[in-house]
N, C-alpha and C positions, 0 to 999 in steps of 0.2 A: 454233061459235061464230066470233065477227066477229073479235074480238081477232089470230086469228091471220093474216090476211090483211092489214093495215094494212102501210102503208108507213112511214118514220122521221117524216116530218114528221105526220101522222096522229095517229101515237103520241105525240108529243113534246104535241100540240094536246090531246090527250086528256085528261079528269080522272085526275088523280093520286091514289091511296089513300092516305089520313091518314099510315100507317106510312112511307110513301115521300118526302111531304114536311118528316117529320122528318130523315128520313136526309138527305135536299137539302140543309137548313139546316145540320146538320151539315156536309157536305163545303163547303158555301159559309163557314163558321165558321172549318174549318181553313184553306183556302186562302186566307183573308182575314190569318188569324194567319201564317202563310208568307210571305204577301206583305209583310207588315209589318215583319217580322224582313229580309227580303233587301235592302228599300227604307231599313232606318235607317241613317241618316247617321253612325252609329259603328263603328269595327272592332270586329267580332265575332268569338269564334274560329271557325275551321274548320269544328269540329264542328257549331256552331250553325248557323252558316250552310248546310251540307249539307243538316242535318234540315230547314231551312226549306223548302228546295228539294224534298225529299221531301212535306212536308207541304202545298205546293202543288200538287203532282202527283197524290197520292193524292185531296187534296180536291175539284179538279176532275174526277176519274175519277169518284168517288162521287156528286158532283152530277148531273156527266151519267149516269150508270147509272141513276140514281133517279129521275131524271127521265122516263125511259121506261117505267116503272111504269103500267099502266094498270089502271083499275077493271074486276073482271069484271061482263058483262051478267046473269051467271044470278045467281037468289037464292039465297044458300045453303041447305041444306034441314035443318031441324029435327031434332036429334038424337032418337031414339026410344030 
């Protein structure tokens, strides 16, 4: 299996499976919502600002990890 010998740049540039694209987009949305809350010009409760920081962190991690998912070159075997 060729996918085991890929470096990080090759892995990020390789085609991403559909499921991981969905997860990546969810992560981007979470990070965006957190960023909007953090950048809001009004004074918000400390708990909300803290939660927004965690949204940015979690969304960024989810997006980065899901981007490294790679489509397998093997064809799935039919179930007999």
